N, C-alpha and C positions, 0 to 999 in steps of 0.2 A: 504494500500500500504506500503510495507517495506521501511524503510529509510536507509540512508547510515551508520547507527550505528547498524542496526539489523544484525543477522547472514545472510550471512557469512562475511559481512563487518566488524563486530566487531573484527575480527582477526587483522585488521589493527591497532586498538587502542592498543590491547595487544602487538603487535609487537613494536609499538612506545614506550611503557612502558619498554619492555624488552631491547630494544636497549639503552634507556636512563639509565637503571640500569647497563648494561654491559659496557657502554662507558661513563665515567665521563664527557668527553668533549661535550656530546650531551645534549642539553637543552630539558627537558621533554615536555614543552609546545610547543616548535618549532617542535619536533618530532610528537607530536599529531596533530599539524596543518598540517604538510606535509602528514601524513598518512590519515587524514580526507579528505584532498583534493583528494588523490588517491581514497578513497572510494566514494566520491561524484562524481568524474569523471566516475567511473565505473557504479555507480548506475544511474546517469543521462543519461549516454551513453547506457544504457540497455545492457551492454556487456555480462552479465551473464544470461539474460532472456531466452535464448534458451537451457540452461543447466539444468539438473536435480539438485536436492539439493546436492547430493554427489559431482558431478563434479564442481558445483559452489564453494563449500567449498574447494575442492582440488585446483582449480585455484587460489583462494584468498590465500590459504596457500603457494602455489608456488610463487606467487607474493611477499608475505611477506618475503620470504627467499631471492628472487632475488633483491628486491629493496634496500636491505642494503649491497649489494656487491660493490666492487670497480667500476664495470662497469655494472650497472643495465640493460642497453639496451641489451648488449651482453648476459647477464644471462637470460633475459626474452626470447630473440630470441632463445637461445639454448634450453630452456625449451619448447618453442613452437614446435621446431623441434622434441624434445624427445616425446612430446605428440602425434604429427602426426605419429611418428614411433611406437606408442603403448607402449612406455617405461614408461609412467606415469600411475598412477592408476585412469584412467578415463573410464567411460562408453561410451562416445562419443569422440573419439580421434580427429576427425576433428573439432568438436565443441570446444574442449579445445584448439586446435591449433588456431582457429579463435579468441577465447577469449584472448589468450596471445598476439597475433599479434595486435589485436584491442587495448588492454590495452597499449602496447608499443607505439602505434601511438597516443592514447589519452594523454598519459603522456609525449609525445615528447621525448621518449628515443632513 
């Protein structure tokens, strides 16, 4: 069984490290903790289980971008709508939409 640090969830740790490098005010360990919590929520919530490997990776990549914005909730909801409209590179637009919306709910965004 994949864990919260296996692909595609490993993208969260890479994002934590990138954010900490780009923003000196961000503590690396705190960023890792926050992003590991996000990965764990998605993993335990089975959010990506109905998506193929490509779409699961794309959704996590989108979340990594959106979670570091000024308003992550609005960013994730906008990306969900974009996915539903077929504007994201997903094989299953409805599945991607559902994954983004469920992610936002699980993370209480």
